[in-house]
Structures are given as C-alpha cells and as structure tokens.
C-alpha positions as a Markdown table, in Angstrom:
| # | Residue | x | y | z |
|---|---|---|---|---|
| 1 | Met | 21.2 | 7.9 | 5.3 |
| 2 | Arg | 22.8 | 9.2 | 2.4 |
| 3 | Asn | 23.5 | 6.1 | 1.1 |
| 4 | Gly | 20.1 | 4.4 | 2.1 |
| 5 | Leu | 18.5 | 7.5 | -0.1 |
| 6 | Tyr | 21.1 | 6.9 | -2.9 |
| 7 | Gln | 19.4 | 3.1 | -3.1 |
| 8 | Leu | 16.0 | 4.0 | -3.0 |
| 9 | Trp | 16.5 | 6.9 | -5.8 |
| 10 | Cys | 18.4 | 3.9 | -8.1 |
| 11 | Val | 15.5 | 1.6 | -7.0 |
| 12 | Ala | 13.2 | 4.2 | -8.4 |
| 13 | Ser | 14.8 | 5.3 | -11.6 |
| 14 | Ala | 14.9 | 1.6 | -12.4 |
| 15 | Ala | 11.0 | 1.1 | -12.1 |
| 16 | Arg | 10.6 | 4.4 | -14.0 |
| 17 | Gly | 12.5 | 2.8 | -16.9 |
| 18 | Val | 10.9 | -0.5 | -16.7 |
| 19 | Ala | 7.3 | 1.0 | -17.0 |
| 20 | Lys | 8.2 | 3.5 | -19.2 |
| 21 | Ser | 9.9 | 0.4 | -21.3 |
| 22 | Ser | 6.7 | -1.6 | -20.7 |
| 23 | Phe | 4.2 | 1.0 | -21.7 |
| 24 | Val | 5.9 | 2.0 | -25.2 |
| 25 | Arg | 5.8 | -2.2 | -26.0 |
| 26 | Ala | 2.2 | -2.0 | -24.9 |
| 27 | Asn | 1.0 | 1.5 | -27.2 |
| 28 | Ser | 3.7 | -0.2 | -30.2 |
| 29 | Ala | 1.4 | -4.2 | -29.7 |
| 30 | Met | -1.8 | -1.9 | -29.6 |
| 31 | Cys | -1.0 | 0.3 | -32.6 |
| 32 | Glu | -0.3 | -3.3 | -34.6 |
| 33 | Tyr | -3.6 | -4.7 | -33.4 |
| 34 | Val | -5.6 | -2.2 | -34.8 |
| 35 | Arg | -3.8 | -2.0 | -38.2 |
| 36 | Thr | -4.1 | -5.8 | -38.5 |
| 37 | Ser | -7.5 | -6.4 | -37.1 |
| 38 | Asn | -10.0 | -7.8 | -39.5 |
| 39 | Val | -12.7 | -6.2 | -37.6 |
| 40 | Leu | -11.3 | -2.7 | -38.1 |
| 41 | Ser | -10.0 | -3.2 | -41.8 |
| 42 | Arg | -13.4 | -3.8 | -42.3 |
| 43 | Trp | -15.2 | -1.2 | -40.8 |
| 44 | Thr | -13.1 | 1.4 | -42.3 |
| 45 | Arg | -13.9 | -0.1 | -45.5 |
| 46 | Asp | -17.7 | 0.0 | -44.8 |
| 47 | Arg | -19.6 | 1.9 | -47.8 |
| 48 | Gln | -21.5 | 4.0 | -45.2 |
| 49 | Trp | -18.4 | 5.0 | -43.6 |
| 50 | Glu | -17.0 | 6.1 | -46.9 |
| 51 | Ala | -20.0 | 8.2 | -47.8 |
| 52 | Ala | -20.0 | 9.9 | -44.5 |
| 53 | Lys | -16.1 | 10.4 | -44.8 |
| 54 | Ala | -16.6 | 12.0 | -48.5 |
| 55 | Leu | -19.8 | 14.0 | -47.2 |
| 56 | Ser | -18.1 | 15.4 | -44.0 |
| 57 | Gln | -14.6 | 16.4 | -46.5 |
| 58 | Arg | -17.2 | 18.0 | -48.8 |
| 59 | Val | -19.0 | 20.1 | -46.5 |
| 60 | Lys | -15.1 | 21.3 | -44.8 |
| 61 | Lys | -14.3 | 22.0 | -48.6 |
| 62 | Glu | -17.8 | 24.2 | -48.8 |
| 63 | Tyr | -17.2 | 25.9 | -45.5 |
| 64 | Ala | -13.8 | 26.9 | -46.6 |
| 65 | Ala | -14.6 | 28.5 | -49.9 |
| 66 | Asn | -17.5 | 30.6 | -48.1 |
C-alpha cells in the first residue's frame, strides 16, 4: 500500500512540474508575442492613444496637487 501511494505521489509531483514548466513557457511565449506583435505595437503608437494617455496623466497630476 505504501509503495503504491509513493508511486502515485511521484507521478503527481512529476505532473505538477511538467504543468508548471509548460505554464512558464507559455507565459514567456505570450509575453514575447505581445512585444513583437505589429498590431499591438501600432496600437501603442496611435496618436489618439498617446493623447488619451497624456490626458490621463495630466488629470492624475492635477488630482494629486489638490
């Protein structure tokens, strides 16, 4: 009985390690995709986006000053 439980624990531990490793790899791949995506890089350089960001920062500064 103990041997079976130990083997089950070993399999579960290995599966957890594989799942964690897969998640880390998937997360890093997604981050890399976001950094290099042409669509997203164009969106972040959009003039309206920059204007909205500047307005938001100005409002935050004015709110903090009051």
